[in-house]
C-alpha positions in Angstrom: 0.0 0.0 0.0 1.5 3.3 -1.1 1.2 6.4 1.1 0.1 9.3 -1.1 1.4 11.9 1.4 5.1 11.3 2.3 6.5 13.0 5.3 10.2 12.8 6.4 9.7 13.0 10.0 15.1 10.3 23.9 12.2 12.5 24.4 11.2 12.8 28.0 9.5 9.4 28.2 7.1 8.4 31.0 5.3 5.1 31.5 2.8 6.1 34.2 -0.8 5.4 35.1 -3.3 7.7 33.3 -4.8 8.7 36.6 -1.7 10.9 37.3 -2.5 13.1 34.3 -5.6 14.8 33.1 -6.5 14.2 29.4 -6.6 17.7 28.2 -7.5 17.0 24.5 -8.4 13.7 22.9 -7.5 13.7 19.2 -8.5 10.1 18.6 -9.9 7.4 21.1 -10.4 4.9 18.2 -14.1 4.6 18.8 -14.9 4.6 15.0 -14.4 1.6 12.8 -13.6 3.8 9.7 -10.5 5.2 11.4 -11.3 8.7 10.1 -8.3 10.8 9.2 -5.7 7.9 9.2 -3.6 6.9 6.3 -0.7 4.5 6.3 2.1 3.2 4.2 4.3 0.1 3.9 2.2 -1.3 6.8 -1.5 -2.3 7.4 -3.7 -0.6 9.9 -7.0 -2.3 10.7 -9.8 -1.7 13.3 -10.2 -4.1 16.2 -13.9 -4.6 15.8 -16.6 -4.9 13.1 -18.5 -2.0 14.6 -17.8 1.3 16.3 -16.6 0.7 19.8 -16.3 3.6 22.3 -15.2 1.5 25.2 -12.2 -0.5 23.9 -11.7 0.2 20.2 -8.1 0.2 18.9 -6.2 -0.3 15.7 -3.9 -3.1 14.9 -0.6 -2.1 13.1 0.9 -5.0 11.2 3.7 -5.6 8.7 3.0 -9.2 7.7 6.4 -9.8 6.1 9.9 -10.6 7.2 11.5 -7.5 8.8 15.2 -7.4 9.2 17.4 -5.4 11.6 17.9 -1.7 10.6 14.9 -1.8 8.3 12.2 0.9 7.9 8.9 -0.9 8.8 6.2 1.6 7.9 4.3 4.7 9.0 0.9 5.8 10.1 -0.4 9.4 9.8 -3.4 11.2 11.3 -4.5 14.0 9.0 -6.6 16.3 11.2 -6.3 19.8 12.6 -4.7 19.5 16.1 -3.7 22.4 18.4 -0.9 21.5 20.8 0.4 23.5 23.8 4.2 23.8 24.3 5.2 22.2 27.6 2.4 19.7 27.7 2.7 16.0 26.8 1.7 14.2 23.6 0.2 10.9 24.9 0.0 7.7 22.8 -1.5 4.4 24.0 0.6 1.8 22.2 1.1 -1.9 22.1 4.7 -3.0 22.8 6.4 -5.4 20.5 8.9 -7.1 22.9 11.6 -6.5 20.2 14.1 -3.8 19.3 11.8 -1.4 17.5 11.8 2.4 17.7 9.3 4.9 16.6 9.6 8.6 15.7 6.8 11.2 16.0 6.5 14.1 13.7 4.0 16.9 14.0 3.5 18.6 10.7 2.4 22.2 10.2 1.0 23.1 6.7 1.8 26.9 6.8 1.1 27.5 3.1 -2.3 25.7 3.5 -2.0 23.5 0.4 -2.9 20.2 2.3 0.5 18.6 1.9 4.0 19.0 3.4 6.5 21.2 1.6 10.0 21.4 3.0 10.4 24.9 1.7 7.3 26.5 3.2 6.1 24.3 6.0 7.3 23.2 9.5 7.8 19.9 11.3 8.5 19.1 14.9 10.5 15.8 15.0 11.3 13.6 18.0 14.3 11.4 18.6 13.6 7.6 18.5 11.4 6.2 21.2 11.5 2.5 22.1 8.6 0.1 21.5 10.5 -2.7 23.3 8.1 -3.3 26.1 5.3 -5.7 26.9 1.6 -5.2 26.5 -0.2 -1.8 26.3 1.4 1.4 27.7 0.8 5.1 27.6 3.9 6.7 26.2 4.1 10.4 27.0 6.4 12.7 25.1 7.0 16.3 26.2 6.3 19.0 23.8 9.3 21.3 24.3 12.5 22.5 22.7 14.7 19.9 24.6 12.7 17.0 23.2 11.6 18.0 19.7 13.7 19.7 17.1 12.3 22.1 14.5 12.7 21.2 10.8 11.9 24.2 8.6 13.3 26.7 6.1 10.7 29.2 7.1 12.2 32.4 8.7 9.0 33.7 10.1 8.0 33.5 13.8 6.3 30.2 14.6 4.4 28.9 17.6 3.0 25.4 18.2 0.7 27.0 20.8 -1.0 29.3 18.3 -0.7 27.3 15.1 -2.9 24.2 14.3 -0.9 21.2 13.2 -2.0 19.6 9.8 -1.0 16.1 10.7 0.7 13.8 13.2 3.0 11.1 11.8 4.6 8.0 13.4 7.4 6.1 11.7 8.4 2.6 12.9 12.0 1.4 12.5 13.6 -2.0 13.3 16.8 -1.3 15.3 20.1 -3.2 15.1 19.1 -5.9 17.6 15.7 -6.6 16.1 14.9 -10.3 16.0 13.8 -10.9 12.4 10.2 -11.6 11.9 6.9 -9.9 11.4 5.9 -6.6 13.1 2.7 -6.3 15.1 1.7 -3.4 17.3 -1.4 -1.3 18.0 -2.6 2.1 18.9 -5.6 3.0 21.1 -5.3 6.7 22.0 -3.8 9.9 20.8 -4.2 12.8 23.2 -2.6 15.8 24.9 -2.0 15.9 28.6 -1.4 19.0 30.7 1.9 19.4 32.4 0.8 20.9 35.7 4.4 21.1 37.0 5.4 23.5 34.2 2.5 25.7 33.5 -0.2 24.5 35.9 -3.5 24.3 33.9 -2.4 26.8 31.3 0.4 25.8 29.0 1.9 28.8 27.2 -1.2 30.9 27.4 -2.2 33.9 29.4 -4.2 32.1 32.1 -5.9 34.9 34.1 -7.9 38.1 33.6 -6.9 41.2 35.4 -9.8 40.7 37.8 -8.8 37.1 38.6 -5.1 37.8 38.9 -3.4 37.4 42.3 -0.2 39.1 41.2 -1.9 41.9 39.2 1.0 41.5 36.7 1.4 43.7 33.7 4.2 44.9 31.5 4.7 48.3 30.0 5.2 49.1 27.2 3.4 46.3 25.4 4.2 45.8 22.5 7.8 46.8 23.4 11.2 47.3 21.7 13.7 46.4 23.0 12.8 46.4 26.7 9.7 46.4 28.9 9.1 46.6 32.7 7.1 43.8 34.3 5.3 44.9 37.5 3.6 42.5 39.9 2.1 42.4 43.4 2.8 39.8 46.1 0.1 39.6 48.8 2.7 38.3 51.3 6.4 37.7 51.6 7.3 34.5 49.7 9.7 32.7 47.4 9.0 33.7 43.8 10.4 33.0 40.3 9.7 35.1 37.2 10.7 33.3 34.0 10.4 34.4 30.4 9.6 31.8 27.6 9.4 32.1 23.9 6.5 30.8 21.8 8.0 27.3 21.5 8.2 27.0 25.3 12.0 27.5 25.5 13.2 29.3 28.6 14.6 32.7 27.6 15.5 34.3 30.9 15.0 33.9 34.7 14.4 37.5 35.8 13.6 36.8 39.5 14.5 33.9 41.7 14.4 34.2 45.5 12.4 35.5 48.5 10.6 38.9 48.1 8.6 41.0 50.5 4.9 41.7 50.4 4.0 44.5 48.0 4.7 45.7 44.5 7.8 44.7 42.6 9.1 45.4 39.1 11.8 44.0 36.9 13.1 44.9 33.4 13.1 42.5 30.5 15.6 43.4 27.8 15.0 41.6 24.5 17.6 43.5 22.4 19.2 40.2 21.1 15.9 38.4 20.6 13.7 38.2 17.4 10.3 39.8 17.2 7.3 37.8 18.3 5.1 36.7 21.2 6.8 35.9 24.6 5.3 34.7 27.9 6.3 35.4 31.4 5.4 33.1 34.3 5.3 34.2 37.9 5.3 31.3 40.3 5.2 31.1 44.1 4.5 28.0 46.3 0.7 28.9 46.2 0.1 30.4 42.8 1.2 30.4 39.2 0.2 32.9 36.5 1.3 33.2 32.9 1.0 36.4 30.9 1.7 37.2 27.2 3.7 40.1 25.8 4.8 41.2 22.3 8.2 42.2 21.1 7.8 44.3 17.9 11.1 45.4 16.3 
């Protein structure tokens, strides 16, 4: 079977119970027999039941041929608009293969909106290989941040996974060097995004409070700014506080404040002279509260 759309696509990897994480967005729970949005190549993908099954539907992923070590096995691709949040986790429920197989995740952004990937005008976020060498079903969580995904693009414009819908999600399967030759059989039962509460509480890289709700009453002036802005915030009591600036990909840019501060109003300058134009976020965090605000650098 030939895949009409061809995409060239160790993250932070967690095998944990799903009760620890809240399913923020479910992109596919495999409740529909028709497998809407999925295409595949060099591999077969078939539904587990003869009818829609909300409770325990999944898809078998099978390469019913002799696979050798080092060989590309095949790929599956979900073509559907998906909006991810930097700092959260992409969550995949997968069936292990008890063999030396890796998979690579690619998130594809069709910036020129022509319904296909073009290396000259589009963007991919590509992971490092992740092992499928485990037993039975597991939720594999991969963190959506700069340390664990690398950006593949020739586009020079500002880009944010938080504010740009992905066109598709691709998974490549590869037999590694110690693969025991034979057929390949795996499965997939869930594609979702999970909030990373440790990093951005319930917010991801988004402004998460209105001025009326804010504990810190944070604001920056001027906004938009070039090249510097002053961030002002209020602490209702003396406490440890950190104020960190991030770019639109969730990369840490600068830690402006880290330590104990007194009750009252505080201010700190953020100088972005060496940074490109675009949206930035600043996070104020104390032991009791976390707030994220957005600001714009316009050069």
